[in-house]
C-alpha positions in Angstrom: 0.0 0.0 0.0 1.2 3.5 -0.9 -0.3 6.5 0.9 0.7 10.0 -0.6 -0.3 13.2 1.2 -1.5 15.8 -1.3 -2.8 18.4 1.1 -2.8 18.7 4.9 -3.6 21.5 7.3 0.0 21.8 8.6 3.3 21.3 6.8 7.0 21.3 7.3 7.8 21.0 3.6 7.5 23.5 0.8 6.4 20.6 -1.5 3.2 20.0 0.5 0.6 22.8 0.3 -1.4 23.5 3.4 -5.0 24.4 3.9 -7.8 23.3 6.3 -8.5 19.6 5.6 -6.7 16.6 4.4 -6.3 14.9 1.0 -4.6 11.5 0.6 -4.0 9.3 -2.5 -4.2 5.7 -1.4 -3.0 3.0 -3.7 -3.2 -0.8 -3.2 -2.7 -3.6 -5.7 -6.4 -3.5 -6.7 -7.6 0.1 -5.9 -6.7 3.7 -6.2 -8.6 6.0 -3.8 -8.6 9.8 -3.5 -9.6 10.7 0.1 -10.4 14.4 0.2 -11.7 16.4 3.1 -10.5 19.8 1.9 -12.6 23.0 1.5 -11.4 23.9 -2.0 -9.7 22.5 -5.2 -6.1 22.7 -3.9 -5.6 19.0 -4.5 -6.4 19.6 -8.2 -4.0 22.5 -8.5 -1.4 20.5 -6.7 -1.7 17.7 -9.3 -1.1 19.9 -12.3 
C-alpha cells in the first residue's frame, strides 16, 4: 500500500501545500482512492 499526502492543514515541507482539511491518495494492488476532506480545489491545483 502506498499513501501519498497531497494536502494537509500543517506542513514542514514546501512541497506540501497546506489548507484546512486533508487529501490523501491511497494505492493498493487493486484500488486507487482519493480521500479528500478539503474545502477547495487545492488537490487539483497540486496535481497539475
